[in-house]
N, C-alpha and C positions, 0 to 999 in steps of 0.2 A: 410128779413131785407135788407135795402139798404146797398150797399157796401160803406165802409168808405175809403176815400182817406187819412186818418190820420190827416187832418186839421180841421175836424169838431168835436165838443164835443158830448157827449153821447145824450144829449137832441136833438140836431139837427139830429142825426141819427134815433131817435125814432119818431120824429114828422111826417115824411112821412106816417107812419102807420095809423095815425088818419085822413088823408085827405079823403074827400068824395069818391074819385074814387076807393079807396081800399076796400070799403064796409065792413070794420071791425068794428063791433059794440062794441066789448069789448076786452080788452087785459089784461091778468093777468100776471104780472111779479112777480115771487116768487123765493126766494133763501132760502133754508132751513138752511143755516148757521147762527149762531149768530154773532152779532157784538158788540164790546165794544167801548164806547165813552170816550175819555179822553180829558183833557184840554191841548192844545198844546201851542206853543210859541205865545206871544202877545194876549192871550185870545182866540185864534181860536180853535174850537173843532176839534178833529181828530177821525175818525172812523177807528178802527183797528180790527184785528181778536181777539178773546177772549184771546189767549195766549199772543199776543203782548200787548194788553191792560193791562193785569195783570202785565207784566214785567214793563211797564211804570208806573203803579200805585205803584209798589213796590219801585220805585226810587223817586217818588214825595213826598215831605214832607206833603202835604195836606192829603194824604191817609195813613200816618203812624198812628198807634195806639198810644195813649198817654202812656208814660212810667213814672214810678216814677222818681222824680228828682234825678240826680246823687248824690247830696249831701246826700240824704236819704240813698242810698246804701252805701256810704262811711261812714256815721255815724254808721250805723248798723254793718259794718265790724269793725269799731274802737271798738265798744262795745264787739264784739266777741273776738277780739284780747286781749282786756283788761281783759275779763273774763278768758281767757286761762292763762294769766300771773298771775292773782290772785289765780286761782285754783291750778296751779302747781308751787310750790315755787322753784323747781329746774330748771325751765325754765328761761333762761335769754333772754334779749331783742335781743341779737345777734342771738341766736339759733332760736327764734321765727321769726325774720326777714328772716333768711335763709330758714326756713320751709315754710314760706308764700311767698317766692319769692320776698321779698321787700328789698329795700335799708334800712339799719338801721336808717338813717336820716328820711326817709319817714315814717317808723314805728313810730318814735318818734312824728312826726307831726300828724299822725293818732290818737295816744294815747292822744295827747293834745285835740283833738276834743271831745273825750269822757269825758273830764273834763270841758266842757263848762257849763254855767249856765243851770239849768234844764228847765227854761222857753224857752231858745233858742233851746234846744234839742226838746222840745215839739212842738215848732213852725215848726222846720225842718221836724219832723216826721209827722206832720199834713198837709204838703204841698200836694196839689192834683196832680195827674198824668198830664203830659203835653207833648207836642211835642216840646216846646221851652225851651231854656236854661233860667233858672231863675236868679234872682238877687243874690241869696245866692249861692256862689260857695265855694269850698274848699280853693281856693287861697285867697278869700276875708275874710274867717274865720280864716286864720292863724294868722293874727295880733290880732284878738279878742281872740283867744285861748291862746295866749302868756300872756295875762293879767290874773293875779291870782285872783283878786277880782271880784266876780260875779256882783256887782252893776256897776262897770266900764265896764264889758263885755256887760251888758244889754244896757248901754248908747251908746257904740260903735255900737252894733248891730242895735239899733233903728236908728242911723244916717245912717247906711248902707241901711236900708229899705226905708228911706226917701230921698235917693239921687235923685236929679233932673234927668229927663229923658235924658237930654243932656249929663250928666256926665257918663252915662252908654255907653258902647261900641256899643251895638245894641239897637234898639228901643223896647226893652222889657218893658212891663208896670211895674210900681212900684208894688212890691208884696203887696197884701192885705192879712190880716190875715184870716185863715180859720174861718168860722162863728161859729163853735161849740166850739171853745176854745178862751180864752182871749189872746190877743197878748203878752203884757209884763206888768209887774207891776214894775214901776220905783219908787223907794223910798217909803216913807210912807206918 
């Protein structure tokens, strides 16, 4: 191979091998190691070792596996806590909060979520896994959960789902209902 002075790129170093005076008919360049390709900054591809590629992929959002929406996990926990309270009559909210490692005020807010209208709960539990934050969050449901009448809850929830995209903090799409269940039944 030609000696490099450090100013030439790899292609310029290999080109002299293919000149007619070298009488080399065939060159086989082979490297037995695997390479990983990941998307770098500004859309440029990067070729890395497999270990480095795996580390980069684990940090990039596009390679994350979809998870159930956080509101589903919170709603299920609210039902578990409510079931424990109703099953054990000697258990107080304060002792349950202490056992669960929650602030008593947060426990109260969680228990209110378990009292949401059944249609809202079905909608939340039917949300598909995603890597994005959805429109329905615990914070947005707090004001709805404070309403005691289910019809009014449904109206507020429907208005939450139909928020214009500009009104949402991120550019997440407006939630569409899961296809196998009806969205909401408002009034008669």
